[in-house]
C-alpha positions in Angstrom: 7.2 -22.4 -38.4 7.3 -19.7 -35.7 4.0 -18.4 -34.3 4.0 -14.6 -33.9 2.1 -13.2 -30.8 -1.1 -11.5 -31.8 -0.9 -7.7 -31.4 -3.1 -6.1 -28.8 -6.1 -4.4 -30.1 -6.8 -0.9 -29.1 -9.7 -1.8 -26.8 -7.6 -4.6 -25.1 -4.7 -2.2 -24.6 -7.0 0.3 -23.0 -8.5 -2.3 -20.7 -5.0 -3.5 -19.7 -3.7 0.0 -19.0 -6.8 0.6 -16.9 -6.2 -2.6 -14.8 -2.4 -2.3 -14.5 -2.5 0.3 -11.6 -4.9 -1.9 -9.7 -2.8 -5.0 -10.2 0.4 -3.1 -9.0 -1.5 -1.6 -6.1 -2.9 -5.0 -5.0 0.6 -6.6 -5.1 2.1 -3.7 -3.3 -0.5 -3.9 -0.6 0.4 -7.6 0.0 4.1 -6.7 0.7 3.6 -5.3 4.3 1.6 -8.4 5.2 4.3 -10.7 3.9 6.9 -8.7 5.8 4.8 -8.8 9.0 4.3 -12.5 8.8 8.0 -13.1 8.0 9.1 -11.0 11.0 6.8 -12.9 13.4 8.1 -16.2 12.1 11.7 -15.0 12.3 11.2 -13.9 15.9 9.6 -17.2 16.9 12.4 -19.2 15.2 15.2 -17.1 16.7 13.7 -17.2 20.1 13.3 -21.0 20.0 16.9 -21.4 18.8 18.3 -19.1 21.6 16.4 -21.0 24.3 17.6 -24.4 22.9 21.2 -23.2 22.8 20.9 -22.0 26.4 19.3 -25.2 27.6 21.6 -27.6 25.7 24.5 -27.8 28.2 26.6 -25.6 30.6 27.9 -22.6 28.7 28.5 -18.9 28.9 24.7 -18.5 28.9 24.3 -20.3 32.3 25.5 -18.1 35.1 25.8 -20.4 38.1 29.3 -21.5 39.1 30.8 -20.3 35.9 28.5 -22.5 33.9 29.7 -25.7 35.6 26.6 -26.2 37.8 23.7 -27.0 35.5 21.3 -29.5 37.1 18.3 -30.8 35.2 15.8 -28.8 37.3 17.6 -25.6 36.2 18.0 -26.6 32.6 14.4 -27.4 32.1 12.6 -29.8 29.7 14.6 -28.5 26.7 18.0 -29.8 27.8 20.1 -31.6 25.2 17.5 -31.3 22.4 19.6 -29.1 20.1 22.8 -31.1 19.5 25.7 -30.0 17.3 26.4 -26.9 19.3 30.0 -25.7 19.1 32.3 -26.0 22.1 34.3 -22.9 21.0 33.2 -20.3 23.6 33.9 -17.2 21.4 32.2 -18.7 18.4 29.2 -19.6 20.5 28.9 -16.1 22.0 29.0 -14.6 18.5 26.2 -17.0 17.4 24.1 -16.0 20.3 24.7 -12.3 19.7 24.0 -12.5 15.9 20.7 -14.3 16.8 19.8 -11.4 19.1 20.7 -8.8 16.5 18.5 -10.7 14.0 15.7 -10.8 16.5 15.9 -7.0 17.0 15.7 -6.4 13.2 12.6 -8.7 13.1 11.2 -6.9 16.1 11.4 -3.4 14.5 9.8 -4.8 11.3 7.1 -6.6 13.3 5.7 -3.7 15.4 5.8 -1.5 12.3 3.8 -3.9 10.1 1.6 -6.2 12.3 -1.3 -3.8 11.9 -1.8 -5.4 8.5 -2.3 -8.9 9.9 -5.1 -10.3 12.0 -4.6 -10.0 15.7 -4.5 -13.7 16.2 -1.1 -14.0 14.5 0.5 -11.4 16.8 -1.1 -13.0 19.9 0.1 -16.5 18.8 3.6 -15.2 18.3 3.6 -13.5 21.7 2.4 -16.7 23.4 5.0 -18.8 21.6 8.0 -16.7 22.5 6.8 -16.3 26.1 6.4 -20.0 26.4 9.9 -20.5 25.0 11.6 -18.1 27.5 9.5 -19.6 30.3 11.0 -23.0 29.6 14.6 -21.5 29.3 17.2 -21.7 32.1 18.3 -18.4 33.6 20.2 -16.5 31.0 23.5 -14.9 31.9 22.4 -13.5 35.3 21.9 -14.9 38.7 19.4 -12.4 40.1 16.7 -15.0 40.4 18.8 -17.0 42.9 19.5 -13.8 44.8 15.8 -13.4 45.2 15.4 -16.9 46.5 18.4 -16.6 48.8 17.1 -13.4 50.4 13.8 -15.1 51.0 15.5 -18.1 52.6 17.6 -15.8 54.8 14.4 -14.5 56.5 12.4 -17.7 56.7 15.0 -20.4 57.2 17.7 -18.5 59.1 15.8 -15.7 60.8 18.0 -13.0 59.2 16.6 -9.7 58.0 17.8 -9.3 54.4 17.7 -5.5 54.8 20.1 -5.4 57.8 22.2 -8.6 57.3 24.3 -9.3 54.3 24.1 -12.8 52.8 27.8 -13.7 53.5 26.7 -14.0 57.2 24.1 -16.7 56.6 25.1 -20.4 56.8 27.0 -21.2 53.6 25.5 -24.7 53.5 22.1 -23.3 52.5 21.3 -24.7 49.0 20.6 -21.2 47.6 23.9 -19.6 48.8 26.2 -21.0 46.2 23.7 -20.2 43.4 23.6 -16.5 44.4 26.4 -14.1 44.1 25.7 -10.7 45.7 26.9 -11.9 49.1 27.9 -8.5 50.5 24.9 -6.6 49.4 21.8 -5.8 51.5 18.6 -6.7 49.6 17.8 -3.8 47.2 14.3 -5.2 46.4 11.0 -3.8 47.8 9.4 -5.4 50.8 6.3 -6.7 48.9 8.6 -8.6 46.6 10.7 -9.9 49.5 7.5 -11.2 51.2 6.6 -12.9 48.0 10.0 -14.7 48.1 9.3 -15.6 51.7 6.1 -17.3 50.7 8.0 -19.5 48.2 10.5 -20.8 50.7 8.5 -24.0 51.6 8.7 -25.0 48.0 12.5 -25.4 48.1 15.1 -23.9 45.8 14.1 -25.7 42.6 10.4 -25.2 42.8 10.8 -21.6 44.0 12.8 -21.0 40.8 10.0 -22.3 38.6 7.4 -20.5 40.7 9.1 -17.2 40.1 9.3 -18.0 36.4 5.6 -18.7 36.3 4.8 -15.5 38.2 6.8 -13.5 35.7 5.3 -15.2 32.7 1.7 -14.5 34.0 2.7 -10.9 34.9 4.1 -10.3 31.4 1.0 -11.7 29.7 -1.1 -9.7 32.0 0.8 -6.5 31.1 0.2 -7.2 27.4 -3.5 -7.7 28.0 -3.6 -4.3 29.9 -1.6 -2.6 27.1 -4.2 -4.0 24.6 -7.0 -2.6 26.7 -5.3 0.8 27.2 -4.6 1.1 23.4 -8.3 0.5 22.8 -9.2 3.2 25.3 -6.8 5.6 23.6 -7.9 4.7 20.0 -4.5 3.4 19.0 -3.4 0.2 17.2 -3.7 -2.6 19.8 -1.7 -5.1 17.7 1.2 -2.7 17.2 1.2 -1.7 20.9 1.4 -5.3 22.2 4.1 -6.2 19.6 6.1 -3.1 20.6 6.1 -4.2 24.3 6.1 -8.0 24.2 8.3 -8.8 21.3 11.3 -6.7 22.3 14.3 -9.0 22.3 16.1 -7.1 25.1 13.1 -7.7 27.3 12.6 -11.3 26.2 16.2 -12.5 26.7 17.2 -10.5 29.7 13.9 -9.6 31.3 11.9 -12.8 30.8 14.7 -15.2 30.0 16.8 -14.0 32.9 13.9 -14.0 35.3 14.0 -10.4 36.6 11.4 -9.0 38.9 11.0 -5.8 36.9 8.3 -7.7 34.9 6.3 -8.1 38.1 6.7 -4.4 39.0 5.7 -3.4 35.5 2.4 -5.3 35.6 1.2 -3.1 38.5 2.5 0.1 36.9 0.5 -0.7 33.7 -2.5 -1.7 35.8 -2.3 1.8 37.4 -2.2 3.3 33.9 -5.3 1.3 32.9 -7.2 2.3 36.0 -6.2 5.9 35.4 -7.6 5.8 31.9 -10.8 4.0 32.7 -12.9 6.6 34.5 -12.8 9.6 36.8 -13.4 7.2 39.8 -10.4 4.9 39.0 -7.5 7.2 39.9 -7.9 6.1 43.6 -7.2 2.5 42.5 -4.4 3.8 40.1 -2.7 5.4 43.1 -2.9 2.2 45.1 -1.6 0.0 42.3 1.3 2.4 41.5 2.3 2.4 45.2 2.3 -1.4 45.2 4.7 -1.3 42.3 6.9 1.1 44.3 7.0 -1.4 47.1 8.1 -4.1 44.6 10.8 -1.9 43.1 11.5 1.7 44.0 12.3 2.9 40.5 8.6 3.2 39.7 8.3 6.0 42.3 9.6 8.4 39.7 6.2 8.2 38.0 4.3 9.6 41.0 4.7 13.3 40.0 3.6 12.6 36.4 0.4 10.8 37.6 -0.3 13.7 40.0 0.2 16.2 37.2 -2.1 14.4 34.9 -5.2 15.2 36.9 -7.7 13.7 39.4 -5.1 14.5 42.1 -7.3 14.1 45.1 -8.4 10.6 44.3 -4.9 9.5 43.2 -3.4 10.9 46.4 -5.9 9.2 48.6 -5.3 5.8 46.9 -1.5 6.2 47.0 -1.5 7.3 50.6 -3.7 4.5 51.8 -1.6 1.9 50.0 1.6 3.5 51.3 0.3 3.4 54.8 -0.8 -0.2 54.7 2.2 -1.5 52.9 4.5 0.6 55.1 3.1 -0.9 58.2 3.4 -4.4 56.7 7.1 -3.7 56.0 7.7 -2.5 59.5 6.1 -5.6 61.0 8.3 -7.9 59.0 11.5 -5.9 58.5 11.5 -3.2 61.2 12.6 0.3 60.2 15.0 -1.0 57.6 14.7 0.0 53.9 16.0 -1.7 50.8 19.8 -1.3 50.3 19.6 0.9 47.3 22.4 3.3 48.4 25.2 0.8 47.8 23.9 -0.4 44.5 23.4 3.1 43.2 27.1 3.8 43.6 28.2 0.9 41.4 29.3 1.7 37.8 28.8 -0.4 34.7 31.7 0.0 32.4 29.6 0.3 29.3 26.8 2.3 30.9 26.1 5.7 29.4 27.3 7.7 32.4 30.6 5.9 32.3 30.9 6.3 28.5 30.3 10.1 29.0 33.1 10.2 31.5 35.4 8.4 29.1 34.5 10.7 26.3 35.3 13.7 28.5 38.7 12.3 29.3 37.9 11.6 32.9 38.6 7.8 32.7 34.9 7.0 33.5 32.1 8.3 35.6 33.4 10.5 38.4 31.5 11.5 41.6 31.0 15.0 40.1 29.6 13.6 36.9 27.4 11.3 38.8 25.9 14.3 40.7 25.5 16.3 37.5 23.6 13.4 35.8 21.4 13.1 38.9 20.6 16.8 38.7 19.9 16.4 34.9 17.4 13.6 35.8 15.7 15.9 38.3 15.5 18.6 35.7 13.9 16.2 33.2 11.4 15.1 35.7 10.6 18.6 36.7 10.3 19.8 33.1 8.0 16.9 32.1 5.8 17.4 35.2 5.4 21.1 34.4 4.7 20.3 30.8 1.9 17.9 31.8 0.4 20.4 34.2 0.4 23.1 31.5 -1.1 20.5 29.0 2.0 20.9 26.7 2.8 17.2 26.8 0.7 14.1 27.1 1.2 12.4 30.5 2.0 9.0 28.8 4.7 10.7 26.7 6.1 12.4 29.8 6.2 9.1 31.6 8.1 7.5 28.7 10.6 10.4 28.6 11.2 10.3 32.4 11.7 6.5 32.5 14.0 6.7 29.5 16.0 9.4 31.2 16.2 7.3 34.4 17.4 4.3 32.4 20.1 6.4 30.7 21.2 8.1 33.9 21.8 5.0 36.0 25.4 4.3 36.8 24.5 0.7 37.4 23.1 0.1 33.9 21.6 -3.2 33.0 19.8 -4.1 29.7 16.5 -5.2 31.0 15.7 -1.8 32.4 14.6 -0.8 28.9 11.3 -2.7 29.6 10.3 0.0 32.0 9.8 2.4 29.1 8.1 0.0 26.6 4.4 0.3 27.6 4.5 4.1 27.9 6.3 4.4 24.6 3.8 2.0 22.9 0.8 4.0 24.2 2.2 7.6 23.9 0.9 9.6 21.0 4.3 10.8 19.9 6.0 8.5 17.4 9.4 10.0 18.1 9.2 8.5 21.6 9.0 5.0 20.1 11.9 5.8 17.8 14.0 6.9 20.7 13.2 3.7 22.7 14.2 1.6 19.7 17.6 3.4 19.6 17.9 2.9 23.3 17.2 -0.8 23.0 19.7 -1.2 20.2 22.4 0.4 22.5 21.6 -2.0 25.3 21.7 -5.0 22.9 25.1 -4.1 21.4 26.6 -3.1 24.7 25.5 -6.2 26.7 25.3 -9.0 24.1 27.5 -12.0 25.0 30.0 -11.0 22.3 30.1 -7.4 23.4 33.4 -7.6 25.2 34.9 -9.5 22.2 33.8 -6.6 19.9 35.3 -4.1 22.3 38.6 -6.1 22.3 38.6 -6.1 18.5 38.0 -2.3 18.5 40.7 -1.8 21.2 38.0 -0.3 23.5 38.9 -1.0 27.2 36.6 1.0 29.5 37.8 -1.0 32.5 41.5 -0.4 31.9 41.6 3.2 33.2 42.5 3.9 36.8 38.9 4.8 37.5 37.6 1.7 35.7 39.8 -0.5 37.8 38.4 1.2 41.0 34.8 0.7 39.8 35.4 -3.0 39.1 37.0 -3.4 42.5 33.8 -2.0 44.2 31.7 -4.5 42.3 34.0 -7.4 43.2 33.9 -6.5 46.8 30.1 -7.1 46.9 30.3 -10.4 45.0 31.1 -13.9 46.2 
């Protein structure tokens, strides 16, 4: 005998129809939290897998000696923990690249939705991924060993890295075979070079891990400052730190590849925090920003924006005092020599935006004329943004993000981790379109520089280095290497 369901009475139907919108709304409100939690878990898992892949054994991810030299001190404590990793190089590069693409999708979802979660989940994820990349070997790039080698040139061999190229140092130094820019004068600021001088007594291996620790602390310090700045500005603190600290381009190539931009950025954001705190703080803001300039010169482009934002007298006093003190320190240790930025600024990355523009124009790549025009365009952007800040037509944080993004796009020597320069300003700027633009910029860097990028170009028949100008650009780079 079949039991028929009892029909709803009129009062029950009315009660159900009244509750139904609340039930649907409750379940819909849970979806962003589920997506946020899933994105954070996905980022953590993908980060851990990438680090384990890099630490497993010599591969395309380990830059020294073509991946053949991979001692235990460099691999770190995670060596040979993964197992089962393919030995097919191209397949491995695609796996790594797909993981980065997945990370980027999780990243966009994360900073868009973490405001629905408690702050502890975002903070825990940031700590987890930072720890993972701290334990990683250097990923794809050898810059950290160039830092160490320039320091050893000065302390061990008595050679000024701003006036003597590394090829002239004794080749039996343990840092020499690990470095590669042997015909390039140091392009790094004197404060950072003195930091590497201080690490020399530790030896190469411990210097490597000391730099990694310094960058880890600098990155976490930057996130704390972004949190404080967002609170001062009345913006979402969780979304701000997620936007800055969970970006895969920064995590893999900034933190994972141990680049000193992270150290520079800490002092830049410290200057921002001091500028926001009170009318008295701009003097300290000027001093901290000048310290960042003496670590890496690219931060100097922010000076006009800070000046235009107000409190000019205090900011100028702080910046001038710091410039005088740091300049005298540089002269004492390095004489009248400046970082070798001129040579590096002439190098051209084949998949950099200026070179792509030259290819699109049928010039075969970036020409000297195009280089000059792009430089003039950057000056125009800086001038326009500075004027807009003076006239109160643009927020100074938005202007800073625009200027740094323009600088990143304009550089002939384009490298992916430069996108981290823009992240704190985009996170704190009131204009949402700035964050959208930075997300697009980061996606370009990821696709252009991911390990399988050249494989993708080969499949597409895109050969930016095959033109006459492309060959010449590559020859200029090779002349400075090895």
